[in-house]
N, CA, C and O atoms as a Tinker XYZ file with bonds, in Angstrom:
   404  protein
     1  N     59.615000   70.990000  183.719000    73     2
     2  CA    61.159000   71.763000  183.799000    64     1     3
     3  C     61.741000   71.135000  184.034000    63     2     4     5
     4  O     61.166000   70.068000  184.250000    81     3
     5  N     62.895000   71.094000  184.181000    73     3     6
     6  CA    64.219000   70.651000  184.496000    64     5     7
     7  C     64.596000   71.467000  184.937000    63     6     8     9
     8  O     64.469000   72.512000  184.300000    81     7
     9  N     65.223000   71.526000  186.151000    73     7    10
    10  CA    66.241000   72.388000  186.812000    64     9    11
    11  C     67.514000   71.948000  187.525000    63    10    12    13
    12  O     67.921000   71.313000  188.498000    81    11
    13  N     68.012000   72.857000  186.176000    73    11    14
    14  CA    69.542000   73.102000  185.881000    64    13    15
    15  C     70.466000   72.925000  186.279000    63    14    16    17
    16  O     71.449000   72.450000  185.712000    81    15
    17  N     70.253000   73.566000  188.272000    73    15    18
    18  CA    70.994000   73.799000  189.344000    64    17    19
    19  C     71.210000   72.121000  189.490000    63    18    20    21
    20  O     72.169000   71.505000  189.025000    81    19
    21  N     70.192000   71.593000  190.175000    73    19    22
    22  CA    70.123000   69.589000  189.871000    64    21    23
    23  C     71.908000   69.125000  189.496000    63    22    24    25
    24  O     72.933000   69.764000  189.257000    81    23
    25  N     71.598000   67.877000  189.595000    73    23    26
    26  CA    72.756000   67.339000  188.770000    64    25    27
    27  C     71.379000   66.080000  188.897000    63    26    28    29
    28  O     70.759000   65.776000  189.916000    81    27
    29  N     71.216000   65.564000  187.579000    73    27    30
    30  CA    70.843000   64.127000  187.661000    64    29    31
    31  C     71.923000   63.010000  187.198000    63    30    32    33
    32  O     72.959000   62.968000  186.535000    81    31
    33  N     70.990000   62.030000  188.012000    73    31    34
    34  CA    71.957000   61.137000  188.452000    64    33    35
    35  C     71.409000   59.976000  187.859000    63    34    36    37
    36  O     70.178000   59.983000  187.879000    81    35
    37  N     71.799000   59.223000  187.465000    73    35    38
    38  CA    71.292000   57.420000  186.529000    64    37    39
    39  C     72.534000   56.415000  187.577000    63    38    40    41
    40  O     73.762000   56.400000  187.658000    81    39
    41  N     70.954000   55.364000  188.517000    73    39    42
    42  CA    71.399000   54.483000  189.166000    64    41    43
    43  C     71.792000   53.377000  188.476000    63    42    44    45
    44  O     71.307000   53.165000  187.364000    81    43
    45  N     72.731000   52.511000  189.039000    73    43    46
    46  CA    72.460000   50.856000  188.700000    64    45    47
    47  C     70.938000   50.192000  188.278000    63    46    48    49
    48  O     70.662000   49.491000  187.305000    81    47
    49  N     70.015000   50.706000  189.437000    73    47    50
    50  CA    69.246000   50.030000  189.357000    64    49    51
    51  C     68.285000   50.970000  187.713000    63    50    52    53
    52  O     67.598000   50.521000  186.794000    81    51
    53  N     68.789000   52.487000  188.116000    73    51    54
    54  CA    67.252000   52.817000  186.667000    64    53    55
    55  C     68.360000   51.913000  185.447000    63    54    56    57
    56  O     67.800000   51.156000  184.654000    81    55
    57  N     69.678000   52.041000  185.396000    73    55    58
    58  CA    70.174000   50.945000  184.216000    64    57    59
    59  C     69.505000   49.727000  184.443000    63    58    60    61
    60  O     68.689000   49.675000  183.522000    81    59
    61  N     69.339000   48.422000  185.338000    73    59    62
    62  CA    68.497000   46.999000  185.236000    64    61    63
    63  C     66.847000   47.970000  184.497000    63    62    64    65
    64  O     66.143000   47.776000  183.506000    81    63
    65  N     66.835000   48.725000  185.324000    73    63    66
    66  CA    64.799000   49.034000  184.875000    64    65    67
    67  C     64.653000   49.350000  183.005000    63    66    68    69
    68  O     63.833000   48.824000  182.253000    81    67
    69  N     65.513000   50.156000  182.713000    73    67    70
    70  CA    65.814000   50.711000  181.338000    64    69    71
    71  C     65.910000   49.335000  180.250000    63    70    72    73
    72  O     65.394000   49.303000  179.132000    81    71
    73  N     66.523000   48.484000  180.744000    73    71    74
    74  CA    67.279000   47.088000  180.226000    64    73    75
    75  C     65.992000   46.165000  179.969000    63    74    76    77
    76  O     65.459000   45.682000  178.969000    81    75
    77  N     65.771000   46.153000  181.224000    73    75    78
    78  CA    64.036000   45.269000  181.773000    64    77    79
    79  C     63.415000   46.174000  180.799000    63    78    80    81
    80  O     63.306000   45.470000  179.795000    81    79
    81  N     62.945000   47.342000  180.525000    73    79    82
    82  CA    61.889000   47.964000  179.978000    64    81    83
    83  C     62.218000   47.781000  178.258000    63    82    84    85
    84  O     61.529000   47.248000  177.389000    81    83
    85  N     63.259000   48.304000  178.190000    73    83    86
    86  CA    63.252000   48.457000  176.196000    64    85    87
    87  C     63.637000   46.671000  175.574000    63    86    88    89
    88  O     63.328000   46.314000  174.437000    81    87
    89  N     64.381000   45.700000  176.644000    73    87    90
    90  CA    65.206000   44.588000  175.322000    64    89    91
    91  C     64.053000   43.604000  176.319000    63    90    92    93
    92  O     64.506000   42.462000  176.394000    81    91
    93  N     62.956000   43.717000  176.948000    73    91    94
    94  CA    61.818000   42.611000  177.524000    64    93    95
    95  C     63.132000   41.706000  178.684000    63    94    96    97
    96  O     62.713000   41.466000  179.817000    81    95
    97  N     64.029000   41.435000  178.490000    73    95    98
    98  CA    64.216000   40.897000  180.096000    64    97    99
    99  C     63.657000   40.545000  181.159000    63    98   100   101
   100  O     62.732000   41.327000  180.942000    81    99
   101  N     63.332000   40.025000  182.235000    73    99   102
   102  CA    63.135000   39.342000  183.162000    64   101   103
   103  C     63.467000   40.482000  183.954000    63   102   104   105
   104  O     64.126000   41.194000  183.196000    81   103
   105  N     63.331000   41.287000  185.538000    73   103   106
   106  CA    63.596000   41.614000  185.991000    64   105   107
   107  C     65.367000   41.026000  186.238000    63   106   108   109
   108  O     66.355000   41.699000  185.943000    81   107
   109  N     65.394000   39.481000  186.906000    73   107   110
   110  CA    66.230000   38.986000  187.417000    64   109   111
   111  C     67.220000   38.999000  186.546000    63   110   112   113
   112  O     68.403000   39.183000  186.830000    81   111
   113  N     66.647000   38.752000  185.164000    73   111   114
   114  CA    68.243000   38.257000  183.554000    64   113   115
   115  C     68.766000   40.083000  183.879000    63   114   116   117
   116  O     69.938000   40.447000  183.976000    81   115
   117  N     67.306000   41.163000  184.018000    73   115   118
   118  CA    67.722000   42.085000  183.886000    64   117   119
   119  C     69.142000   42.918000  184.505000    63   118   120   121
   120  O     70.027000   43.530000  183.907000    81   119
   121  N     68.871000   42.574000  186.333000    73   119   122
   122  CA    69.720000   42.650000  186.428000    64   121   123
   123  C     70.662000   42.121000  186.673000    63   122   124   125
   124  O     71.622000   42.863000  186.884000    81   123
   125  N     70.901000   40.610000  186.776000    73   123   126
   126  CA    72.373000   39.804000  186.207000    64   125   127
   127  C     73.137000   40.176000  185.404000    63   126   128   129
   128  O     74.330000   39.997000  185.650000    81   127
   129  N     72.698000   40.915000  183.984000    73   127   130
   130  CA    73.221000   41.345000  182.962000    64   129   131
   131  C     73.923000   42.942000  183.234000    63   130   132   133
   132  O     74.983000   43.186000  182.658000    81   131
   133  N     73.590000   43.506000  183.707000    73   131   134
   134  CA    73.814000   44.250000  184.333000    64   133   135
   135  C     75.275000   44.574000  185.417000    63   134   136   137
   136  O     76.290000   45.268000  185.373000    81   135
   137  N     74.530000   43.447000  186.496000    73   135   138
   138  CA    76.165000   43.317000  187.591000    64   137   139
   139  C     76.701000   42.652000  186.651000    63   138   140   141
   140  O     77.840000   43.079000  186.461000    81   139
   141  N     76.212000   41.094000  185.381000    73   139   142
   142  CA    77.838000   41.104000  185.141000    64   141   143
   143  C     78.997000   42.012000  184.002000    63   142   144   145
   144  O     80.224000   42.099000  183.968000    81   143
   145  N     77.834000   42.613000  183.118000    73   143   146
   146  CA    78.779000   44.203000  182.615000    64   145   147
   147  C     79.637000   44.768000  183.723000    63   146   148   149
   148  O     80.818000   44.422000  183.770000    81   147
   149  N     79.165000   45.582000  184.593000    73   147   150
   150  CA    79.722000   45.923000  185.437000    64   149   151
   151  C     80.679000   45.438000  186.559000    63   150   152   153
   152  O     81.194000   46.185000  187.392000    81   151
   153  N     80.872000   43.939000  186.469000    73   151   154
   154  CA    81.653000   42.877000  186.929000    64   153   155
   155  C     82.178000   43.104000  185.619000    63   154   156   157
   156  O     82.076000   44.328000  185.542000    81   155
   157  N     82.657000   42.730000  184.573000    73   155   158
   158  CA    83.939000   42.617000  183.425000    64   157   159
   159  C     84.560000   43.165000  182.928000    63   158   160   161
   160  O     85.559000   42.932000  182.248000    81   159
   161  N     83.644000   44.645000  183.417000    73   159   162
   162  CA    84.165000   46.134000  183.135000    64   161   163
   163  C     85.410000   46.004000  184.363000    63   162   164   165
   164  O     86.591000   46.214000  184.087000    81   163
   165  N     85.043000   45.708000  185.443000    73   163   166
   166  CA    86.093000   46.481000  187.226000    64   165   167
   167  C     86.802000   45.303000  186.640000    63   166   168   169
   168  O     87.706000   45.599000  185.858000    81   167
   169  N     86.617000   44.211000  186.820000    73   167   170
   170  CA    87.690000   43.468000  187.247000    64   169   171
   171  C     88.161000   43.188000  185.242000    63   170   172   173
   172  O     87.873000   42.016000  185.001000    81   171
   173  N     88.639000   43.767000  184.152000    73   171   174
   174  CA    89.364000   43.876000  183.131000    64   173   175
   175  C     90.080000   45.384000  183.331000    63   174   176   177
   176  O     90.950000   45.573000  182.481000    81   175
   177  N     89.897000   46.526000  184.295000    73   175   178
   178  CA    90.399000   47.472000  184.189000    64   177   179
   179  C     91.559000   46.912000  186.257000    63   178   180   181
   180  O     92.581000   47.537000  186.540000    81   179
   181  N     91.092000   45.940000  187.075000    73   179   182
   182  CA    91.589000   46.329000  187.933000    64   181   183
   183  C     93.163000   45.120000  187.463000    63   182   184   185
   184  O     94.223000   45.060000  188.086000    81   183
   185  N     92.757000   44.285000  186.157000    73   183   186
   186  CA    93.958000   43.709000  185.516000    64   185   187
   187  C     94.670000   44.585000  184.616000    63   186   188   189
   188  O     95.169000   44.121000  183.591000    81   187
   189  N     94.763000   45.803000  184.903000    73   187   190
   190  CA    94.935000   46.225000  184.263000    64   189   191
   191  C     95.095000   47.115000  182.210000    63   190   192   193
   192  O     95.859000   47.680000  181.427000    81   191
   193  N     93.942000   46.679000  182.371000    73   191   194
   194  CA    93.453000   45.948000  180.776000    64   193   195
   195  C     92.511000   47.221000  179.836000    63   194   196   197
   196  O     91.480000   46.906000  180.431000    81   195
   197  N     92.203000   47.952000  179.230000    73   195   198
   198  CA    91.748000   49.125000  178.511000    64   197   199
   199  C     90.310000   48.731000  178.379000    63   198   200   201
   200  O     90.098000   47.568000  178.037000    81   199
   201  N     89.310000   49.503000  178.591000    73   199   202
   202  CA    87.902000   49.421000  178.156000    64   201   203
   203  C     87.444000   50.257000  176.886000    63   202   204   205
   204  O     87.196000   51.449000  176.704000    81   203
   205  N     87.438000   49.260000  176.183000    73   203   206
   206  CA    87.104000   51.016000  174.505000    64   205   207
   207  C     85.186000   50.172000  174.506000    63   206   208   209
   208  O     84.752000   49.020000  174.524000    81   207
   209  N     84.823000   51.005000  174.487000    73   207   210
   210  CA    83.037000   50.899000  174.278000    64   209   211
   211  C     82.773000   51.521000  172.838000    63   210   212   213
   212  O     82.718000   52.750000  172.863000    81   211
   213  N     82.572000   50.851000  171.402000    73   211   214
   214  CA    82.783000   51.412000  170.224000    64   213   215
   215  C     81.738000   53.026000  169.889000    63   214   216   217
   216  O     80.735000   52.419000  169.513000    81   215
   217  N     81.554000   53.692000  169.840000    73   215   218
   218  CA    81.295000   54.835000  169.672000    64   217   219
   219  C     80.508000   55.611000  171.728000    63   218   220   221
   220  O     79.660000   56.447000  172.042000    81   219
   221  N     81.369000   54.762000  172.446000    73   219   222
   222  CA    81.203000   55.151000  174.312000    64   221   223
   223  C     81.875000   55.888000  174.463000    63   222   224   225
   224  O     81.676000   57.076000  174.719000    81   223
   225  N     83.221000   55.090000  174.280000    73   223   226
   226  CA    84.659000   56.312000  174.251000    64   225   227
   227  C     85.147000   54.796000  175.156000    63   226   228   229
   228  O     84.592000   53.697000  175.134000    81   227
   229  N     86.697000   55.349000  176.113000    73   227   230
   230  CA    87.643000   54.687000  176.934000    64   229   231
   231  C     87.577000   54.144000  177.874000    63   230   232   233
   232  O     86.574000   54.832000  178.060000    81   231
   233  N     87.652000   53.435000  178.898000    73   231   234
   234  CA    88.397000   53.429000  180.466000    64   233   235
   235  C     89.629000   52.790000  180.422000    63   234   236   237
   236  O     89.808000   51.585000  180.243000    81   235
   237  N     90.429000   53.604000  180.584000    73   235   238
   238  CA    91.748000   53.759000  181.067000    64   237   239
   239  C     92.747000   53.801000  182.610000    63   238   240   241
   240  O     92.868000   54.771000  183.359000    81   239
   241  N     93.412000   52.353000  182.777000    73   239   242
   242  CA    94.079000   52.980000  184.278000    64   241   243
   243  C     94.998000   53.997000  183.679000    63   242   244   245
   244  O     95.132000   54.309000  182.496000    81   243
   245  N     95.633000   54.470000  184.800000    73   243   246
   246  CA    96.870000   55.503000  184.629000    64   245   247
   247  C     97.409000   55.552000  186.019000    63   246   248   249
   248  O     96.704000   55.901000  186.966000    81   247
   249  N     98.954000   55.120000  186.170000    73   247   250
   250  CA    99.707000   55.287000  187.449000    64   249   251
   251  C     99.739000   56.455000  187.829000    63   250   252   253
   252  O     99.742000   57.164000  186.822000    81   251
   253  N     99.777000   57.323000  189.142000    73   251   254
   254  CA   100.003000   58.259000  189.666000    64   253   255
   255  C    101.426000   57.755000  190.265000    63   254   256   257
   256  O    101.480000   56.606000  190.703000    81   255
   257  N    102.655000   58.636000  190.296000    73   255   258
   258  CA   103.703000   58.587000  190.715000    64   257   259
   259  C    103.351000   60.082000  192.469000    63   258   260   261
   260  O    102.723000   61.132000  192.610000    81   259
   261  N    104.184000   59.237000  193.296000    73   259   262
   262  CA   104.363000   59.797000  194.632000    64   261   263
   263  C    104.767000   61.521000  194.199000    63   262   264   265
   264  O    105.790000   61.972000  193.685000    81   263
   265  N    103.512000   62.206000  194.648000    73   263   266
   266  CA   104.212000   63.293000  194.929000    64   265   267
   267  C    103.774000   63.802000  195.975000    63   266   268   269
   268  O    102.826000   63.351000  196.617000    81   267
   269  N    104.817000   65.407000  196.423000    73   267   270
   270  CA   104.406000   66.469000  197.731000    64   269   271
   271  C    103.332000   67.121000  197.269000    63   270   272   273
   272  O    103.185000   67.640000  196.163000    81   271
   273  N    102.553000   67.066000  198.216000    73   271   274
   274  CA   100.924000   67.878000  198.142000    64   273   275
   275  C    100.503000   68.789000  199.548000    63   274   276   277
   276  O    101.050000   68.335000  200.553000    81   275
   277  N     99.837000   69.705000  199.737000    73   275   278
   278  CA    99.538000   70.144000  200.978000    64   277   279
   279  C     97.687000   70.247000  201.827000    63   278   280   281
   280  O     96.907000   70.680000  200.980000    81   279
   281  N     97.250000   70.069000  202.655000    73   279   282
   282  CA    96.130000   69.986000  203.140000    64   281   283
   283  C     95.980000   71.065000  202.955000    63   282   284   285
   284  O     96.761000   72.013000  203.029000    81   283
   285  N     94.383000   70.963000  202.553000    73   283   286
   286  CA    93.828000   72.580000  201.966000    64   285   287
   287  C     93.449000   73.149000  203.223000    63   286   288   289
   288  O     93.392000   74.379000  203.213000    81   287
   289  N     93.038000   72.296000  204.842000    73   287   290
   290  CA    92.868000   73.167000  205.547000    64   289   291
   291  C     93.831000   74.547000  206.406000    63   290   292   293
   292  O     93.899000   75.696000  206.841000    81   291
   293  N     94.510000   73.027000  206.123000    73   291   294
   294  CA    95.855000   73.876000  207.573000    64   293   295
   295  C     97.587000   74.431000  206.656000    63   294   296   297
   296  O     98.484000   74.970000  207.304000    81   295
   297  N     97.734000   74.091000  204.854000    73   295   298
   298  CA    98.260000   74.248000  204.843000    64   297   299
   299  C     99.873000   73.472000  204.231000    63   298   300   301
   300  O    100.809000   73.693000  203.463000    81   299
   301  N     99.448000   72.631000  205.036000    73   299   302
   302  CA   100.338000   71.543000  206.124000    64   301   303
   303  C    101.070000   70.667000  204.118000    63   302   304   305
   304  O    100.461000   70.452000  203.070000    81   303
   305  N    102.658000   70.431000  204.554000    73   303   306
   306  CA   102.742000   69.884000  203.518000    64   305   307
   307  C    102.226000   68.384000  203.728000    63   306   308   309
   308  O    101.893000   68.151000  204.890000    81   307
   309  N    102.079000   67.182000  202.708000    73   307   310
   310  CA   102.230000   66.137000  202.202000    64   309   311
   311  C    102.593000   65.180000  201.694000    63   310   312   313
   312  O    103.021000   65.322000  200.548000    81   311
   313  N    102.592000   64.157000  202.131000    73   311   314
   314  CA   103.350000   62.780000  200.348000    64   313   315
   315  C    101.901000   62.721000  200.617000    63   314   316   317
   316  O    101.211000   62.824000  201.632000    81   315
   317  N    101.636000   62.488000  199.160000    73   315   318
   318  CA   100.896000   61.680000  198.271000    64   317   319
   319  C    100.599000   60.543000  198.091000    63   318   320   321
   320  O    100.350000   60.754000  196.904000    81   319
   321  N    100.302000   59.030000  198.244000    73   319   322
   322  CA   101.375000   58.658000  197.589000    64   321   323
   323  C    101.194000   57.902000  196.286000    63   322   324   325
   324  O    100.072000   58.118000  195.829000    81   323
   325  N    101.768000   57.264000  195.698000    73   323   326
   326  CA   101.264000   56.260000  194.706000    64   325   327
   327  C    100.007000   55.770000  193.990000    63   326   328   329
   328  O     99.285000   55.463000  194.938000    81   327
   329  N     99.544000   55.598000  193.233000    73   327   330
   330  CA    97.909000   55.344000  193.172000    64   329   331
   331  C     98.035000   55.201000  191.663000    63   330   332   333
   332  O     98.827000   55.625000  190.821000    81   331
   333  N     96.861000   54.377000  191.648000    73   331   334
   334  CA    96.499000   53.868000  190.225000    64   333   335
   335  C     95.444000   54.938000  190.470000    63   334   336   337
   336  O     95.320000   55.585000  191.509000    81   335
   337  N     94.442000   55.069000  188.983000    73   335   338
   338  CA    93.695000   55.968000  188.590000    64   337   339
   339  C     92.770000   55.444000  187.542000    63   338   340   341
   340  O     93.362000   54.851000  186.640000    81   339
   341  N     91.169000   55.523000  187.400000    73   339   342
   342  CA    90.864000   54.693000  186.129000    64   341   343
   343  C     90.801000   56.419000  185.502000    63   342   344   345
   344  O     90.665000   57.319000  186.330000    81   343
   345  N     90.921000   56.782000  183.898000    73   343   346
   346  CA    90.739000   57.931000  183.423000    64   345   347
   347  C     89.474000   57.591000  182.115000    63   346   348   349
   348  O     89.496000   56.533000  181.487000    81   347
   349  N     88.540000   58.561000  181.895000    73   347   350
   350  CA    87.648000   58.363000  180.364000    64   349   351
   351  C     87.817000   59.371000  179.662000    63   350   352   353
   352  O     88.044000   60.531000  180.008000    81   351
   353  N     87.691000   58.871000  178.537000    73   351   354
   354  CA    87.990000   59.593000  177.456000    64   353   355
   355  C     86.927000   58.947000  176.343000    63   354   356   357
   356  O     86.837000   57.834000  175.824000    81   355
   357  N     86.024000   60.415000  176.210000    73   355   358
   358  CA    84.758000   60.008000  174.742000    64   357   359
   359  C     85.426000   60.070000  173.907000    63   358   360   361
   360  O     86.493000   60.624000  173.645000    81   359
   361  N     84.392000   59.126000  173.205000    73   359   362
   362  CA    84.856000   58.945000  171.814000    64   361   363
   363  C     84.383000   60.096000  171.098000    63   362   364   365
   364  O     83.645000   60.937000  171.612000    81   363
   365  N     84.953000   60.155000  169.482000    73   363   366
   366  CA    84.282000   61.143000  168.604000    64   365   367
   367  C     82.677000   61.572000  168.506000    63   366   368   369
   368  O     82.002000   62.598000  168.436000    81   367
   369  N     82.480000   59.982000  168.552000    73   367   370
   370  CA    80.851000   60.066000  168.190000    64   369   371
   371  C     79.798000   61.028000  169.349000    63   370   372   373
   372  O     79.011000   61.975000  169.341000    81   371
   373  N     80.483000   59.936000  170.379000    73   371   374
   374  CA    79.743000   60.535000  171.776000    64   373   375
   375  C     80.258000   62.092000  172.605000    63   374   376   377
   376  O     79.754000   62.475000  173.661000    81   375
   377  N     81.565000   62.975000  171.709000    73   375   378
   378  CA    81.606000   63.964000  171.588000    64   377   379
   379  C     80.566000   64.789000  170.986000    63   378   380   381
   380  O     79.942000   65.671000  171.575000    81   379
   381  N     80.430000   64.449000  169.810000    73   379   382
   382  CA    79.318000   65.488000  168.550000    64   381   383
   383  C     78.173000   64.451000  169.788000    63   382   384   385
   384  O     78.178000   64.786000  170.972000    81   383
   385  N     77.569000   63.632000  169.471000    73   383   386
   386  CA    75.876000   63.861000  170.466000    64   385   387
   387  C     75.723000   64.885000  171.227000    63   386   388   389
   388  O     74.820000   65.717000  171.142000    81   387
   389  N     77.115000   64.843000  172.450000    73   387   390
   390  CA    76.676000   65.688000  173.610000    64   389   391
   391  C     77.133000   66.718000  172.818000    63   390   392   393
   392  O     77.500000   65.853000  172.023000    81   391
   393  N     77.486000   67.827000  172.235000    73   391   394
   394  CA    77.041000   68.756000  171.894000    64   393   395
   395  C     76.237000   69.309000  170.879000    63   394   396   397
   396  O     75.855000   70.470000  170.737000    81   395
   397  N     76.025000   68.242000  170.151000    73   395   398
   398  CA    75.012000   68.284000  169.269000    64   397   399
   399  C     73.168000   68.500000  169.988000    63   398   400   401
   400  O     72.385000   68.930000  169.141000    81   399
   401  N     72.723000   68.304000  171.007000    73   399   402
   402  CA    71.796000   68.248000  171.865000    64   401   403
   403  C     71.919000   69.813000  172.781000    63   402   404
   404  O     71.134000   70.055000  173.698000    81   403
């Protein structure tokens, strides 16, 4: 029985194990494949390119403007610097799969 109060996490090592077990690559080939995949994603996002994976979703880089916020511990106002953030929007196929399980 799964304890729903705990978050389940899959790690990069878990992904390597899945690639190794299901596709039949050697451990080194599976590790290289997973590392290359994530490296390509990071490089694309760092170059301000969106990453679209059919049936999964879109990773998009957005620019946040500088704004005023407050320190939650002290209540003191502070400036939050402009920054880039990555957002993920799941595809409709993924949403349907997620909601039908």
